[in-house]
N, C-alpha and C positions, 0 to 999 in steps of 0.2 A: 504494500500500500504506500509506504514512504517513497519507494522508487518511482511509482506512478505520479505521486504528488510532486516530487522533485522534477520529473520530466516536464510536467505542466508548467512549473515555475520557469524552466529554461526556455520553453517555447513561447511564453508570454512576451508580448512586445514590451520594450523598455519604456519606462515612464518618461514623459516629456519634461526633462529638467531644463532650467534656463540655459545651461551649457549646450545641451543637445539641440534645443531650438535655435540658439545662436549659431551653432555649427551648420545646421541645415540652411539657415538664411545666408551664410557666407560661403555657399557652394560646397558644403559638406566638410570643410576643413576648420579645425579649431584654430583660432588666432591667439597668439601669446600676447600678453600685455606687459609692457615694460614701465619702469619708473618715468621715463620720458613721456609716456602716453597719459600720465595722470595730470589732473588739474593742478598746476604748480602753485596755486594761490592758497592752498590749505597749509596750516601751520605744520602738520605732520610731514607733508612732502618737503616743505622748506627746511625743516629741521633735519630730515634724513639726508637731503642733498648737502646741507651745510656740514653734517658729520662726515659724509663721504669726502668732501673737499678737505676737511681738517685732518682726517686720518690719512688720506693720500699725501698731504703735505708733510705730515709727521714721518712718513715713510720715504721721503725724498722726492715726492712729486709723482703725478700720474704717469708721466713719461718714463719713469724708472720702474714701474710695476709691470709684472707679467699679467696676462689675462686672468689667470687663476687668482693672483693677488688682488686684482681689481674686483673680482667676484667676492672674495672674502671681505674686502673693505666695504662693499655694499651690504653684505649680510650683517657685518658688525654695526654698521650705521643704522640699519633698519631695526635691529635688535635694540640699539641704544634709544631710538625713538620710542619703541614700544615700552621699554623699561621706564623711560622718563615719564611717559603718559600714565603708567600704572602707579608710579611713585607719587605723581601729582594727585591722582585720584585718592590714594591712601592718605596723603597729607591733608586733603580737603574733607576727610571723614567718610568717604565712600568705601564700600566693601571692595576688597581686592583679593583675587585668588593667589594667595601667598606662594603655594607650591609652583604655580605657573610662573610667577614673577621670579622666584629663585632659579627656576630652570632656565629662564631667558637670560638672567644675569650670568649663570654658569656657562651657557652657550656662547654668550658674547665674550666672556673671559677667555674661553678656549679658542675662539676665533681670533681674538687679539693676540694671544700667545703664539698662535700659528703664524701670524703676520710678523710678530716681533714688536712688542709694545714700545720699546725704546725709540726715541726720536732719532731719525737718521738725518744727518746734515747732507744736503745736496752738495756735490763737488763744486767748490768755488773756483771759477776760472777767471776771476777778476785779477788783472795784473797788479802787482805790487808797485810801489814807487820805484824800487830798485829796477824792476823790469822795464818800466817806462823810461827811466834815466838811461839804461843800456840801449834801448831802442833809439832814443834821441841822439846819443853819442854815435851809434852806428850810422844813422842818417847823416850826421855832420861829417863823418869820415868819408862817406860816399860822395857828398857834395864837394869836399875838399879835393878828392881824387878827380872829380869831373872838371874842376876849375884848373887844375895843373895840367 
């Protein structure tokens, strides 16, 4: 009897969930949504993007990060936004799911450890005064040789 009931469950058409309806409307393909597709006016999006920029800068800049590191930066930033929101709710007296909050904090900590939490200094390529003086002296020597 259970086998027959399970077979009927398998043959039943799938429920129309919003995702399935959206997939049908878009030609049968699910479309992925990115942070860039979100309305950037909300505080949550602004905060997450600001955290992405700050964490990237701490790691030497976006151009110094691999694709995987950029993904981890985004995950850490979104977790940071979620954590900040939950902490704000708790401080304002609203109930908070503490185990979920602690889980998010731990996940963010592990993500930041994987990235290396310490601030990395971008390589400074600014010439020193001594470098500039050598360059000027070299140009003077070339000009003197041209005159003679």
